[in-house]
C-alpha positions as CSV (number, residue, x, y, z in Angstrom):
1,M,34.2,-236.6,-45.8
2,S,30.5,-237.4,-46.2
3,A,31.0,-240.4,-43.9
4,V,32.8,-238.3,-41.3
5,I,29.8,-235.8,-41.2
6,I,27.4,-238.7,-40.8
7,L,29.6,-240.4,-38.2
8,L,29.8,-237.1,-36.3
9,F,26.0,-236.9,-36.2
10,V,25.7,-240.5,-34.9
11,I,28.3,-239.9,-32.2
12,G,26.5,-236.7,-31.1
13,Y,23.2,-238.5,-31.2
14,L,24.5,-241.2,-28.9
15,A,25.9,-238.6,-26.5
16,I,22.4,-237.0,-26.3
17,T,20.7,-240.3,-25.6
18,L,23.3,-241.3,-23.0
19,E,22.9,-237.9,-21.2
20,H,22.3,-239.5,-17.8
21,P,25.0,-242.1,-17.8
22,L,27.5,-239.6,-19.1
23,K,26.3,-236.9,-16.7
24,L,26.6,-234.4,-19.6
25,D,23.8,-232.0,-20.5
26,K,22.5,-232.9,-23.9
27,T,22.8,-229.3,-25.0
28,V,26.6,-229.7,-25.1
29,P,26.8,-232.5,-27.8
30,A,24.0,-230.8,-29.7
31,L,25.8,-227.5,-30.1
32,L,29.2,-229.1,-30.8
33,M,27.6,-231.5,-33.3
34,A,25.9,-228.7,-35.2
35,A,28.9,-226.4,-35.4
36,L,31.3,-229.1,-36.4
37,M,29.0,-230.6,-39.0
38,W,28.5,-227.2,-40.7
39,A,32.2,-226.5,-40.5
40,L,33.0,-229.8,-42.3
41,L,30.2,-229.2,-44.7
42,A,31.7,-225.8,-45.6
43,V,35.2,-227.1,-46.0
44,G,34.2,-230.1,-48.1
45,F,31.9,-227.9,-50.3
46,H,34.7,-225.4,-51.1
47,Q,37.2,-228.2,-51.7
48,G,34.7,-229.8,-54.2
49,W,34.5,-233.0,-52.2
50,F,30.7,-232.9,-52.4
51,S,27.7,-230.8,-53.3
52,V,24.9,-229.3,-51.2
53,I,21.1,-229.2,-52.0
54,N,18.6,-226.6,-50.9
55,T,14.9,-227.2,-49.9
56,E,13.8,-226.5,-53.5
57,G,16.0,-229.4,-54.8
58,H,18.6,-227.1,-56.4
59,V,22.1,-228.7,-56.2
60,F,25.1,-226.4,-55.8
61,N,28.7,-227.5,-56.7
62,F,31.5,-225.0,-56.0
63,L,33.9,-226.3,-58.6
64,K,31.3,-226.1,-61.4
65,E,29.5,-222.9,-60.4
66,G,32.0,-220.9,-58.4
67,E,30.6,-217.7,-56.9
68,E,27.0,-218.6,-57.7
69,A,27.4,-221.8,-55.7
70,Q,29.0,-219.9,-52.9
71,E,26.0,-217.6,-52.8
72,G,23.7,-220.6,-52.8
73,F,25.5,-222.2,-49.8
74,H,25.3,-218.9,-47.9
75,N,21.5,-218.6,-48.6
76,L,21.1,-222.3,-47.6
77,L,22.6,-221.7,-44.2
78,L,20.6,-218.5,-43.7
79,H,17.4,-220.4,-44.7
80,H,17.9,-223.2,-42.2
81,F,18.9,-220.8,-39.5
82,G,15.9,-218.7,-40.2
83,K,13.5,-221.6,-40.0
84,T,15.2,-222.8,-36.7
85,A,15.0,-219.2,-35.3
86,E,11.2,-219.1,-36.0
87,I,10.7,-222.2,-33.8
88,L,13.0,-220.9,-31.0
89,I,11.4,-217.4,-30.9
90,F,8.0,-219.1,-30.8
91,L,9.1,-221.3,-27.9
92,I,10.8,-218.4,-25.9
93,G,7.6,-216.4,-26.2
94,A,5.3,-219.2,-25.1
95,M,7.6,-220.2,-22.2
96,T,7.8,-216.6,-21.0
97,I,4.1,-216.1,-21.0
98,V,3.7,-219.3,-18.9
99,E,6.3,-218.1,-16.5
100,I,4.6,-214.7,-16.1
101,V,1.3,-216.4,-15.4
102,D,3.1,-218.6,-12.8
103,L,4.7,-215.6,-11.1
104,H,1.2,-214.3,-10.6
105,K,0.1,-217.7,-9.2
106,G,-2.4,-218.1,-12.0
107,F,-2.0,-221.9,-12.1
108,D,-2.9,-222.2,-8.4
109,I,-6.5,-221.4,-9.4
110,I,-6.6,-224.8,-11.1
111,K,-5.9,-226.4,-7.7
112,T,-9.0,-225.0,-6.2
113,W,-11.1,-226.7,-9.0
114,I,-10.1,-230.2,-7.9
115,K,-12.4,-231.5,-5.2
116,A,-12.3,-235.3,-5.9
117,K,-11.7,-237.7,-3.1
118,S,-11.6,-241.0,-5.1
119,K,-8.2,-241.9,-6.6
120,K,-10.0,-243.1,-9.7
121,H,-11.9,-239.8,-10.1
122,L,-8.7,-237.8,-9.4
123,L,-6.9,-239.9,-12.1
124,W,-9.5,-239.0,-14.7
125,I,-9.5,-235.3,-13.7
126,M,-5.7,-235.1,-13.9
127,A,-5.6,-236.9,-17.2
128,I,-8.2,-234.6,-18.7
129,L,-6.4,-231.5,-17.3
130,A,-3.1,-232.8,-18.7
131,F,-4.7,-233.5,-22.1
132,I,-6.3,-230.0,-22.4
133,L,-3.6,-227.9,-20.8
134,S,-0.8,-229.5,-22.9
135,A,-2.7,-228.5,-26.0
136,I,-2.7,-224.9,-24.8
137,I,0.5,-224.4,-23.0
138,D,2.6,-227.4,-24.3
139,N,3.1,-230.8,-22.8
140,L,6.3,-230.0,-20.9
141,T,4.7,-227.0,-19.1
142,A,1.5,-228.8,-18.4
143,T,3.4,-231.7,-16.8
144,I,5.4,-229.4,-14.6
145,V,2.2,-227.5,-13.5
146,L,0.2,-230.7,-12.8
147,I,3.0,-232.5,-10.9
148,T,3.4,-229.3,-8.8
149,L,-0.4,-229.6,-8.1
150,L,0.0,-233.3,-7.3
151,R,2.5,-232.5,-4.5
152,K,-0.1,-230.3,-2.9
153,L,-2.8,-232.9,-3.2
154,I,-1.1,-236.3,-2.5
155,N,1.4,-236.9,0.3
156,D,2.2,-240.6,-0.5
157,R,5.1,-240.6,-3.0
158,N,4.3,-244.1,-4.5
159,T,0.8,-243.0,-5.3
160,R,2.2,-239.8,-6.9
161,L,4.5,-241.8,-9.1
162,W,1.5,-243.6,-10.6
163,F,-0.4,-240.4,-11.2
164,A,2.8,-238.8,-12.7
165,G,3.2,-241.7,-15.2
166,L,-0.4,-241.3,-16.4
167,I,0.0,-237.5,-16.6
168,V,3.0,-238.0,-18.9
169,I,0.9,-240.2,-21.2
170,S,-2.0,-237.7,-21.2
171,A,0.2,-234.6,-21.7
172,N,2.1,-236.1,-24.7
173,A,-1.3,-237.1,-26.3
174,G,-2.7,-233.7,-25.7
175,G,0.3,-232.0,-27.3
176,A,0.2,-234.3,-30.4
177,W,-3.0,-232.8,-31.8
178,S,-2.3,-229.1,-31.1
179,P,0.1,-227.0,-33.3
180,I,1.3,-225.3,-30.1
181,G,1.2,-228.4,-27.8
182,D,4.6,-230.0,-28.6
183,V,7.8,-228.9,-30.2
184,T,7.4,-231.5,-32.9
185,T,3.9,-230.4,-33.9
186,T,5.1,-226.7,-33.8
187,M,8.0,-227.7,-36.2
188,L,5.6,-229.4,-38.6
189,W,3.2,-226.4,-38.4
190,I,5.8,-223.7,-38.9
191,G,7.5,-225.8,-41.5
192,K,4.2,-225.8,-43.5
193,R,3.8,-229.6,-43.4
194,V,0.4,-229.4,-41.6
195,S,-2.2,-226.7,-41.1
196,A,-3.6,-226.0,-37.6
197,A,-7.2,-226.9,-38.6
198,H,-6.3,-230.2,-40.3
199,L,-3.9,-231.2,-37.5
200,V,-6.7,-230.8,-34.9
201,E,-9.3,-232.4,-37.1
202,R,-7.3,-235.5,-37.9
203,L,-5.4,-236.1,-34.6
204,V,-7.8,-235.1,-31.8
205,L,-9.8,-238.3,-31.9
206,P,-6.7,-240.7,-32.1
207,S,-5.1,-238.7,-29.3
208,I,-8.2,-239.0,-27.1
209,V,-8.2,-242.7,-27.7
210,S,-4.5,-243.0,-26.8
211,V,-5.4,-241.4,-23.4
212,I,-8.8,-243.1,-22.6
213,V,-7.5,-246.6,-23.2
214,P,-4.5,-246.5,-20.7
215,V,-6.4,-244.4,-18.1
216,F,-9.4,-246.7,-18.3
217,I,-7.1,-249.8,-17.8
218,A,-5.2,-248.0,-15.0
219,S,-8.3,-247.1,-13.1
220,F,-8.8,-250.9,-12.3
221,L,-5.2,-251.3,-11.0
222,P,-4.7,-251.5,-7.2
223,A,-2.7,-248.2,-7.2
224,F,-5.9,-246.3,-8.0
225,K,-8.2,-248.0,-5.5
226,G,-9.7,-246.2,-2.5
227,D,-10.0,-242.6,-1.5
228,I,-7.5,-239.8,-0.9
229,N,-7.9,-236.8,1.4
230,I,-7.5,-233.5,-0.4
231,D,-7.2,-230.7,2.1
232,V,-8.1,-227.4,0.5
233,K,-8.5,-224.8,3.2
234,D,-10.0,-221.4,2.5
235,D,-7.1,-219.6,4.2
236,D,-4.7,-221.6,2.1
237,E,-6.4,-220.6,-1.1
238,K,-6.3,-216.9,0.0
239,G,-2.6,-217.3,0.8
240,H,-1.8,-218.5,-2.6
241,R,-4.2,-216.5,-4.7
242,L,-3.3,-212.9,-5.8
243,L,-5.6,-210.2,-7.1
244,S,-4.1,-210.7,-10.5
245,S,-4.1,-214.5,-10.5
246,S,-7.3,-215.2,-12.5
247,R,-6.8,-212.3,-14.9
248,M,-3.2,-213.3,-15.8
249,L,-4.2,-217.0,-16.1
250,F,-7.0,-216.3,-18.6
251,L,-5.0,-213.6,-20.4
252,G,-1.9,-215.8,-20.8
253,L,-3.8,-218.8,-22.0
254,G,-6.0,-216.6,-24.3
255,M,-3.0,-215.0,-26.0
256,I,-1.4,-218.4,-26.6
257,I,-4.7,-219.8,-28.1
258,F,-4.9,-216.6,-30.2
259,V,-1.7,-217.4,-32.1
260,P,-3.3,-219.9,-34.6
261,I,-6.2,-217.4,-35.1
262,F,-3.7,-214.6,-35.8
263,K,-1.9,-216.7,-38.4
264,T,-5.1,-217.6,-40.1
265,I,-6.2,-213.9,-40.3
266,T,-2.8,-212.4,-41.3
267,H,-1.1,-215.4,-43.0
268,L,2.1,-214.3,-41.1
269,P,4.4,-216.9,-39.4
270,P,3.3,-218.1,-35.9
271,Y,6.2,-216.5,-34.1
272,I,4.8,-213.0,-35.1
273,G,1.6,-213.9,-33.3
274,M,3.5,-215.2,-30.3
275,M,5.5,-211.9,-30.2
276,L,2.2,-210.0,-30.1
277,G,0.8,-212.3,-27.4
278,L,4.0,-211.9,-25.2
279,G,3.9,-208.1,-25.8
280,V,0.2,-207.9,-24.6
281,V,0.9,-210.1,-21.5
282,W,4.0,-208.2,-20.7
283,L,2.2,-204.8,-21.0
284,V,-0.6,-205.9,-18.7
285,S,1.8,-207.3,-16.1
286,E,3.6,-204.0,-15.9
287,Y,0.5,-202.2,-14.7
288,I,-1.6,-204.8,-12.9
289,H,-1.6,-204.9,-9.1
290,P,-1.1,-208.4,-7.7
291,E,-1.5,-207.4,-4.1
292,E,-3.7,-205.1,-2.0
293,D,-0.8,-202.9,-0.8
294,F,1.3,-203.2,-3.9
295,T,4.5,-201.1,-3.8
296,E,7.2,-200.3,-6.3
297,E,9.7,-202.3,-4.1
298,R,7.7,-205.5,-4.7
299,K,7.3,-205.0,-8.4
300,H,10.4,-207.1,-9.2
301,L,8.7,-210.2,-7.7
302,Y,6.2,-210.2,-10.6
303,S,8.5,-208.7,-13.3
304,P,8.6,-210.3,-16.8
305,H,12.4,-210.0,-16.5
306,K,12.2,-212.5,-13.6
307,A,10.0,-214.7,-15.8
308,L,12.7,-214.6,-18.6
309,S,15.3,-215.7,-16.1
310,R,13.2,-218.8,-15.3
311,I,12.8,-220.2,-18.8
312,E,14.9,-223.2,-19.8
313,M,17.5,-221.6,-22.0
314,S,19.4,-224.9,-22.1
315,S,16.4,-226.4,-23.9
316,I,16.3,-223.6,-26.4
317,L,20.0,-224.0,-27.2
318,F,19.5,-227.8,-27.4
319,F,16.8,-227.3,-30.1
320,L,19.1,-224.8,-31.9
321,G,21.9,-227.4,-32.0
322,I,19.9,-230.4,-32.9
323,L,17.8,-228.6,-35.6
324,M,20.9,-227.1,-37.3
325,A,22.7,-230.5,-37.1
326,V,19.8,-232.2,-38.9
327,A,19.7,-229.3,-41.4
328,A,23.4,-230.0,-42.2
329,L,22.6,-233.7,-42.8
330,E,19.6,-232.7,-45.0
331,S,21.8,-230.3,-47.1
332,L,24.6,-232.8,-47.8
333,V,24.1,-234.5,-51.2
334,Y,24.6,-238.2,-50.6
335,G,23.0,-240.3,-53.4
336,V,20.5,-240.4,-56.2
337,T,16.9,-241.6,-56.4
338,A,15.7,-244.3,-58.8
339,G,14.8,-241.5,-61.2
340,G,18.4,-240.3,-61.2
341,D,17.9,-237.1,-59.1
342,Q,20.5,-236.1,-56.6
343,V,19.1,-235.9,-53.1
344,G,20.2,-235.1,-49.5
345,T,21.2,-237.6,-46.9
346,L,17.8,-237.8,-45.2
347,R,15.8,-238.1,-48.4
348,Y,18.2,-240.9,-49.5
349,L,17.5,-242.6,-46.2
350,A,13.8,-242.4,-46.9
351,E,14.3,-244.0,-50.3
352,V,16.2,-246.9,-48.7
353,L,13.6,-247.4,-46.0
354,N,10.8,-247.4,-48.4
355,S,12.6,-250.0,-50.5
356,A,13.3,-252.2,-47.5
357,I,9.9,-251.7,-45.9
358,P,7.3,-251.0,-48.7
359,N,4.6,-250.1,-46.2
360,Q,5.1,-246.5,-45.1
361,N,2.7,-246.9,-42.2
362,I,5.0,-249.4,-40.6
363,V,8.0,-247.2,-41.1
364,I,6.2,-244.3,-39.3
365,L,5.1,-246.7,-36.5
366,L,8.7,-247.6,-36.0
367,L,9.5,-243.9,-35.9
368,G,7.0,-243.6,-33.0
369,V,8.8,-246.5,-31.1
370,L,12.2,-244.9,-31.8
371,S,10.9,-241.6,-30.4
372,A,10.7,-243.4,-27.0
373,I,14.4,-244.2,-27.2
374,I,15.7,-241.2,-29.1
375,D,14.6,-237.6,-28.7
376,N,11.6,-237.0,-31.0
377,V,12.7,-233.5,-32.0
378,P,15.6,-234.7,-34.3
379,L,13.4,-237.6,-35.5
380,V,10.7,-235.2,-36.7
381,A,13.3,-232.8,-38.1
382,A,14.8,-235.8,-40.0
383,S,11.5,-237.0,-41.3
384,M,10.8,-233.5,-42.6
385,G,13.8,-233.9,-44.8
386,M,13.0,-237.5,-45.7
387,Y,9.5,-237.0,-47.2
388,S,8.5,-234.5,-49.9
389,A,4.7,-234.9,-49.5
390,P,2.5,-231.8,-49.9
391,M,1.0,-229.9,-46.9
392,D,-1.6,-231.9,-44.9
393,A,-0.7,-235.2,-46.6
394,S,-1.5,-238.3,-44.5
395,V,2.2,-238.9,-43.8
396,W,2.6,-235.7,-41.8
397,H,-0.4,-236.5,-39.6
398,L,1.0,-240.0,-38.9
399,I,4.4,-238.6,-38.1
400,A,2.9,-235.9,-35.8
401,Y,0.9,-238.6,-33.9
402,A,3.7,-241.2,-33.8
403,A,6.4,-238.8,-32.6
404,G,4.1,-237.0,-30.2
405,T,2.7,-240.0,-28.3
406,G,5.3,-242.7,-28.9
407,G,7.7,-241.0,-26.5
408,S,5.4,-241.9,-23.6
409,M,6.6,-245.5,-23.7
410,L,9.8,-244.6,-21.9
411,I,10.4,-242.0,-19.2
412,I,13.3,-240.5,-21.2
413,G,11.3,-240.5,-24.4
414,S,9.7,-237.1,-24.1
415,A,10.3,-233.7,-22.5
416,A,7.3,-234.3,-20.3
417,G,8.7,-237.6,-19.1
418,V,12.1,-236.1,-18.4
419,A,10.5,-233.2,-16.4
420,A,8.4,-235.7,-14.4
421,M,11.5,-237.9,-13.9
422,G,13.5,-234.9,-12.5
423,M,10.7,-233.6,-10.3
424,E,9.6,-236.9,-8.7
425,K,12.9,-238.8,-9.1
426,I,11.1,-241.5,-11.1
427,D,13.3,-244.6,-11.7
428,F,13.7,-245.6,-15.3
429,I,13.1,-249.3,-14.5
430,W,10.0,-248.6,-12.4
431,Y,8.4,-246.6,-15.2
432,F,9.4,-249.4,-17.7
433,K,7.7,-252.1,-15.6
434,K,4.6,-250.1,-14.5
435,I,3.7,-247.5,-17.2
436,T,5.4,-248.5,-20.5
437,W,2.8,-251.2,-21.3
438,L,-0.1,-248.8,-20.7
439,A,1.5,-246.2,-22.9
440,A,2.2,-248.8,-25.6
441,V,-1.4,-250.0,-25.6
442,G,-2.7,-246.4,-25.9
443,F,-0.2,-245.5,-28.6
444,I,-1.0,-248.5,-30.8
445,T,-4.8,-248.2,-30.4
446,G,-4.7,-244.5,-31.3
447,Y,-2.4,-245.3,-34.3
448,V,-4.9,-247.8,-35.6
449,V,-7.7,-245.3,-35.2
450,L,-5.7,-242.7,-37.1
451,L,-4.9,-245.2,-39.9
452,F,-8.6,-245.9,-40.2
453,M,-9.5,-242.2,-40.4
454,E,-6.8,-241.5,-43.0
455,S,-8.0,-244.4,-45.1
456,L,-11.5,-242.7,-45.3
């Protein structure tokens, strides 16, 4: 039965990675995989075919412990669902705030700041914006916002594709050093593997290097030679700006940035701070007047209810499915360590990998490469079950960097890449030929810098 659960995970994983050829939303296999794995885990547990293990290392066997083991299994499921729910509530809050800001056209203000005519200068501006924005509003949202801006700034599609590719690299790098910049770093932060302060301190420099190197190389390529005409008319700005645009932009970004500060002050989980932030933004949006002649009939155009309807619920459900599936794999007792302790499947995998490849740094480097092929969310979720290192240990910083930036090497390797692919219809092969090598050079250079920093 253990083999069946693992096989189910592998089949579900393949269905997720083959989302485009199968023409099947990855949410479907993720939800089916999670539900079926927990069902088989429950049946096998009650039949005595195998034991389960909780996050404290306590093993439960139904045949030996009876009702006590049953209670342990119930608490194990609640624990994993609770940890998953923390991440999902956090993401729903952040995505809703961003959508409320967007409804008030707050991000259109950023467009008015861009005055560059040189393609090379515009490249650096967009890369810096992507890097900073993704650390604040997450890499997926930052990519969507900046590609929307690109469409207003650049008419030539081929030129836009090059810019979009570099935006993906920059956004993923920006998300890697921020606890709220990427789902994976949020998972590590909420899971108490890293603290916000140490994550920023250790990863900001390697992340900057992983952007500067590819952008510097790209600035000498023919695609970024010459000038571009950016037509920003005053009447166009007035047509897009609202009375509430700047206020909602700075309020929304400010409340998201406030979340780590709130956690530091109160020691409460981050999702509580995000709930507070969403409540404040929602409250202000109910009473602010976006237009000169604002009427009750037009209130629905800027309503938070409309913002809620625009968030990607399929992505939220995908994270629910994949995180619970990984939790099932982590809970299944599969083998024993060299010391004779029973461990879960993922911890056992870590023991095997460390035996086959003694150098942990190489194992995590391979994890970064794999994150370009396979979604980095389940990879990080798996790694959290593979290693038992203390909070802010070197291994967690390496995993955060590798999973966050490694996905840039393929267009399907990150949420930012998939968003860019959908918006600009970027061809997989085109990205592989033109952008992959740039992303790989940046990823490896930044990883070397991080290894050097951790060695100090």
